[in-house]
C-alpha positions as CSV (number, residue, x, y, z in Angstrom):
1,M,13.9,-100.6,72.8
2,K,9.7,-100.7,73.5
3,E,7.2,-100.5,76.4
4,K,3.9,-101.2,76.7
5,I,1.1,-98.1,77.0
6,I,-2.4,-99.0,77.9
7,V,-5.4,-97.0,76.2
8,E,-8.6,-97.2,78.0
9,R,-11.9,-96.0,77.3
10,K,-14.1,-95.0,80.4
11,R,-17.7,-96.3,80.2
12,H,-20.3,-93.7,79.4
13,F,-23.5,-94.6,78.3
14,S,-23.1,-94.5,74.6
15,E,-19.7,-94.6,73.9
16,P,-19.2,-98.6,73.5
17,R,-21.2,-98.3,70.6
18,Y,-18.8,-96.4,68.5
19,S,-15.4,-97.1,67.3
20,V,-12.4,-95.0,68.1
21,G,-9.6,-94.7,66.0
22,V,-6.0,-94.3,68.1
23,Y,-3.3,-92.6,66.2
24,I,0.8,-92.2,67.5
25,D,2.9,-89.3,66.0
26,D,-0.1,-89.1,63.9
27,E,0.5,-92.9,62.5
28,F,-3.0,-95.1,62.7
29,V,-2.6,-97.7,65.6
30,V,-6.3,-99.3,65.8
31,N,-9.7,-98.5,64.8
32,T,-11.4,-99.9,67.5
33,I,-10.6,-100.5,71.7
34,K,-11.7,-104.0,72.6
35,N,-13.4,-104.2,76.4
36,N,-12.6,-100.6,76.3
37,R,-8.6,-101.1,76.6
38,Q,-6.1,-101.3,74.1
39,E,-2.3,-102.3,74.9
40,I,0.2,-100.8,72.3
41,E,4.0,-101.4,72.2
42,L,6.2,-97.9,71.5
43,S,9.5,-97.0,71.5
44,L,11.0,-95.1,74.4
45,G,10.6,-91.3,74.2
46,K,7.9,-88.6,73.8
47,H,5.0,-89.3,71.7
48,V,1.5,-87.8,70.6
49,L,-1.4,-90.0,71.2
50,K,-4.5,-88.7,69.4
51,V,-8.0,-90.7,69.9
52,K,-10.7,-90.0,67.6
53,Q,-14.5,-91.0,67.9
54,G,-16.9,-89.6,65.5
55,N,-16.3,-85.4,65.1
56,R,-14.8,-86.0,68.5
57,S,-11.0,-85.8,69.0
58,G,-8.3,-85.3,71.5
59,E,-4.8,-85.6,72.0
60,I,-1.7,-85.5,74.8
61,E,1.8,-85.7,74.6
62,I,2.7,-88.7,76.5
63,D,6.3,-89.9,77.5
64,V,7.2,-93.5,77.3
65,K,10.2,-94.6,79.8
66,K,11.8,-97.8,80.5
67,G,10.3,-99.7,83.0
68,K,7.2,-97.7,83.3
69,E,3.9,-98.9,82.0
70,L,1.6,-95.7,81.1
71,T,-2.2,-96.1,81.0
72,C,-4.2,-93.1,79.3
73,S,-8.2,-92.9,79.7
74,F,-10.7,-90.9,77.7
75,S,-14.2,-90.7,77.9
76,S,-16.6,-88.0,76.3
77,T,-17.3,-84.6,78.0
78,F,-20.9,-84.3,79.9
79,L,-20.9,-81.1,77.7
80,T,-21.0,-83.1,74.1
81,Y,-24.0,-84.7,75.1
82,Y,-25.5,-81.5,76.0
83,G,-24.4,-80.1,72.7
84,Y,-26.0,-82.5,70.5
85,F,-29.3,-82.3,73.2
86,F,-29.6,-78.5,72.6
87,L,-29.0,-79.0,68.5
88,I,-31.6,-81.8,68.0
89,F,-34.1,-79.1,70.1
90,A,-33.3,-76.4,68.1
91,L,-33.7,-78.3,65.0
92,A,-37.0,-79.7,66.7
93,L,-38.2,-76.3,67.1
94,S,-37.1,-74.9,63.8
95,Y,-39.5,-77.9,62.3
96,G,-42.3,-77.6,64.2
């Protein structure tokens, strides 16, 4: 028996431009999330959901239960953008 899970990307200023890799139990499922939302059918039980976007990734353990629709949301962290800003700033200073 399978149940549906929903993986959704919260909107932030640059995320929709980049593809997202979704993996379940280390198996590739989809390489992008259309309209910031992807529905996936999974067998009941515990699974590991991993999301990769560029060099960033994250994973969580999910428990798929009969009759329960599960929604998993993700977004880039504000600190990631600060990290990119300071890296570019440091490179600009080193070449200037």
